[in-house]
N, C-alpha and C positions, 0 to 999 in steps of 0.2 A: 647442446642439450636438446633433446627431442621428447616429445610426449607421444604415446601411443594414441592413434586416432580414435580408439573405442573409448578412452578417458575423456577425450574432448568432446565426443558425441554425447556422452552421458551428461556432461556439464550443460551442453546446449539444449538438450531435450527435458531438462528439469524445469518444472513450472514454479517459478519462484513466488509469484503472486499468491498461489493458494496457501502457501505456508502463512503469509499475514493475514489472509482471510480466515483460515482455521484458527489461528491464535485469537483473533478478535472475536470470532464466533463463540469460541470456549469461554472468553472472558465474559461476553454478554450473556452467556447462558448460566453463569455462576450466580449465586445469591449475593447481591451487592448491598444488601441491607445492612450488613455488618462491616462495610468498607468505610474507611476514613475518607475525608473529604479530598484529601490529596490523591488517593487511589481512584476515587470517583471522577476527578478531574482528569487524571492520566487516561482513563477509559475514554472519556468523552473526547479528549485530544486525539487518541489513537483512531476513533471512529472518524472525526473530522479529517484526518489525514488519509484515511481509506477512502472517504467520500471525494475527496479532491483529487486523489490519484485516479479514480474511476472517471471523474470528470475530464482529466487530462488525456486519459486513453481514449475516451470518446471523441474529443476534439481532434486528437492525432489521426484518428481513423478517417476524418474528413479531408486530410491533407493527402493528395495524389502522390505516390512515390513510383520511381522507376526502378525496375529490377533488371535492367539491361546489363549483360556481362556479369552478373552476381551468381556466384555458386551458392548451392543450398547452406553450405556450412557458413559462408560469409553472411548470408541473410540471417541465420539463427544467431550469430555472434552480434549482429547489429540489432537484433530484436531483443537480445538479453541485455544489452547495454542501454537501449532505450527504455526498457521495462525498470531497470535500476536508476536511471536519470529520472524517469517520472515519479518513482517512489521517493527519491531524494528531494525533488522539487516540491511535492506534495507535503513532506514532512517539514521542509524549510518554510513552506507558505503558512503552516499552521502554528508556527513559534509566534511568541509574543500574543497578541490578541487574535491573530489569524483572521478567519472569516466571521467569527462570532457564533458559528455553529455549536463548537464545544461548550461555550459559556451558556448558551440556551439550553442545551442538553443537560448540563450540569445542574442549573437552576431547577429544571423540571425534575430531574432525578432526586435531588434533595427534597423536593416537596413530596414526591412519591414515596420516598423511604423515610421521611420525617427526620432528616439529619439537621 
């Protein structure tokens, strides 16, 4: 079984992190004053996961990497899997009590929206 190269290139050239950013941005731009406490906490956890993901990406940039003998498509594939791994690590690290950022945001938003 073989896949055409064009379809693989379109997969690698897709920016997957902007989808999460746009989704979070849309949620934050909505009127949350009528949100339930669970919906509000979900938004706060999503923000904490996004924040942690951005921290992981910044830390990863500090690690030097060798690109000897790697083709452009191999590097794109590695970048894709690194991004997915960081996204999953960020989501996993915010499960439970997480860093506490979501809880702090939640309490502040409850006060702001009088919930």
